[in-house]
N, C-alpha and C positions, 0 to 999 in steps of 0.2 A: 742200113740206112734207106729211105728213100729216093724217089729222084726229085720228090716233094720238097723233100727236107734240102736235097741240095742245089735246088733252085732256090730256097729260099737266103742258103748264104750266099747263094750270086750274085743273089739280090743286092741283099746287104754291102758285100764286097763291092759291087760296082757304086753304091751312093757311097762310101767312106772314100772312092777311087775319086770319084765327079767333088763329092767336099774341098778333099787333098789339094788337085789340079786347082780350084775355082778361088776359093776360098783361104789356104793355106796362104800364097807369096801374100794377097791385099796385107793381112794382119802381119807378117813382116814385115811388109813395106811399112806398116802405121808404127811399126813399135820402135823403125830405123829413123824414121821420122819424129818420131819422139810425140806421137800424136797423143796416143793414149794416157801416156804418164801425164801428158799437160791436160787431158780430158777429164784425169782421175782428179788431179791435183786443184782443178777450178772447180771439180764437183764438190770439195771438200772443204769449198769456203762460205762462211755464213753470212744470211745477205747482208747488207746496212743499207737498205733501200729505206728511207723516210719520205711521209707521204706531205702534203704541202701544209695540210693543216693541223700537224703532229708537232707540238713545239719539241724542240733540243730538249734533252733527260739533264739535271744537275749532276755535279757527281759530290754525291754524301758521303762525310764519313762521321759514325758514330752518329747519323740519323741526322747532321745540320751539312747543310750545302757549301761546299768548299769555295771560301772565297781567298783571291787576291793577294798574299799577305805584304805590309807596307814594305818600300823599297826607297830609296834613294840613292843614286847611283851619278857619275858624270859620261855626259853622251858623247857622240864623235864632233860635237859643234864646241865643246868646254861647256855647258849649261849641267846646270843639276836637276835630274829628270825625275820625278817620285810616281810614285803610282796614281797620284791626284790628277795626273797631267793623263792621266789617261780612262781620267772619269767620262761618261758621255759615248765612251767608243767601245769598236767593237774592234777586237783586237789577236796579235797571234805574239805567243810566246817562244822563242827557243834558246837551246844555251848550245856557243858556237867558240873557236878561235880563229883568230885568220891565219896560224900557219898550220894550220890543219890541212894533211894533203891527203885525207881520203873524204870523208861524208860531208864536210860546210860547204865545200863548193858547190856540190849536188842542191845540198839546202836551200843555200845563195839563192842558185838561180831558180827555181822551187818559189819561193817565198818572191822572187823578182815579177814572176810570171804572173803568180796572185798579185802582188801588187797593182800590176798594168793594168788584170782585171776588173781591178776598182778604183780604176785614175776617176777622178773628181770628187770621193766619196771623201768626204773632212771628215766624217766620223768610224774613219776606216784604217786605223794603224799597224806596227809590229813593235815590239819592244825587243832588242835581243843583247844577249850580256855574255863578254865574254870570260871564260874561263880561265884563261891566262891573260891578268889584268899585269903581270910585271912586265909584260911584252906588249901587250894590246891599250898601248896608248890614246888620248883620244884623237892623234895626231895620224896612229897608225887606222885605229877604227875610221875614221874622214876619208884616208887613201882606200880603204878596203870599201866603202859605202860605190865612193867613184866609180872605181874597176867593177863593180859590179849594175851600176844602176839604179842604186838604193836610191831614190827621190823624192819617195811619200817625206814629207813634213812629219809625221809623225812617225814616222820610223827612226828608232832610237837605241844607235847600237851603244850601249854601256857597260863603263869598266868601274873600278874601284874595289873595295878590301878584297882579297881570295875568300877569307876565310868568312864575311858576309856571303857573298856570291855561291859560295860551296852550300852553305846554308838555306839560302834561298831555294837555290834548286833542287838539292836533296829531300827537303825537310817542308821547305815551301811549294814545291810543285809537286816533290817525289819523280823528277826526271833526272834520270841520274847521270852526275858528273863525279869523276874522280883523277887525279895525277899518277901517273901511270907511266915509269920509266920503259916498260917494254912497250907501249901503246905506241901505233903511229903516232909521232910528232909529240907525245910522251903525255897524254891526254886522254880519258875515256869520257865519252859523252853518249846521251841518249840523240836519236834521228829521230826523235818524234817532237812535232809541236801543239803544244796547248791553245785551244781557242775559249775565251773571256767574254764575255760579252759587257752589255755598256753600264752595268750596274759591279762588276768587278769579278762576279763568279766564273768559276770554268764549266763550261758548255758542253755537249757534245751527243752523238743522234747515240740509236740502242742498237745493237744486233740482235739476230735473228729468236737469241734465246730473252731480248730484254733487259739485256744488261749493256750499261753504257761502255761505250768505246774507250775514253777516257781522253787520251791521246791521237792524233793523226800521223800516220807514217810520214817523213819529209823527205823521205832519200829518193824513193820511187818517183818519175815523172809520169806525165800525164803520155805521152807522148811513147814512154817504156811499155807502159799497162804494166807488165808484170814484171819482177827482180828474177834472179836466176833461180830462186827456190818459191817460185810459182807464188811470192807474194804481190796481193793487186795493189795499185799504186791509191790513193786515198788522195790526192790535190782534190781531183773533180767534185769528191762527195765535200771536200773543205768548205770551195767556192759556193755550193750550194746551200751550206750551213751558215757561213757568212753571209752571206744573202738574207741568209731567213733570219739574221741574226740583226742586220743593219734594220730589219721592217719592223722589230719588237720595240 
């Protein structure tokens, strides 16, 4: 083997050694701090940005825009509330129960934050349907509303026949709800919010692939930004989309 070849191998070895000394500790440090995992997780997210001039999508089923089905329940003040009470208003729909030990308190706090963001807008509201009506009487719902500061007069926490509520959730909105003895609190339900326009149609923005999001994540707060699985909060974009519908 020639001296020239030896020098080449020595040069390559020195480069590898220098690379290891400088860069490997940095890589190890980034991995230990979850920076690489976090960046990869974020890079996989589909953008849901929307321009001010682009209208929100309608949710279509069999070629027809999905509209809120008719409903009639009793709210926390003992009043009968129907879908007609929300006509001309932009509002959010959720399914919850007052004794929920897991996601409901987080959803309620996020909804209150949204409520406060649109304070003074008479045409904004919230429709909260309990999935445990046997326990959640109007009196219980009123106490829950006071506990969380649900002060918007168009925020109705509603109770009624359990079969009718479950049909409204699972078929009317396709927001999953079920009784399950093994689930925390005895019930399972979606942690998502539906956004309804002034004419009663379910609306949403589109993702980067042109598909409607359909629903908005209601569990992760703006302050948290991401959950433990790397999913991004959607309260901020929900506020943007409510504002857009209020202008329509």
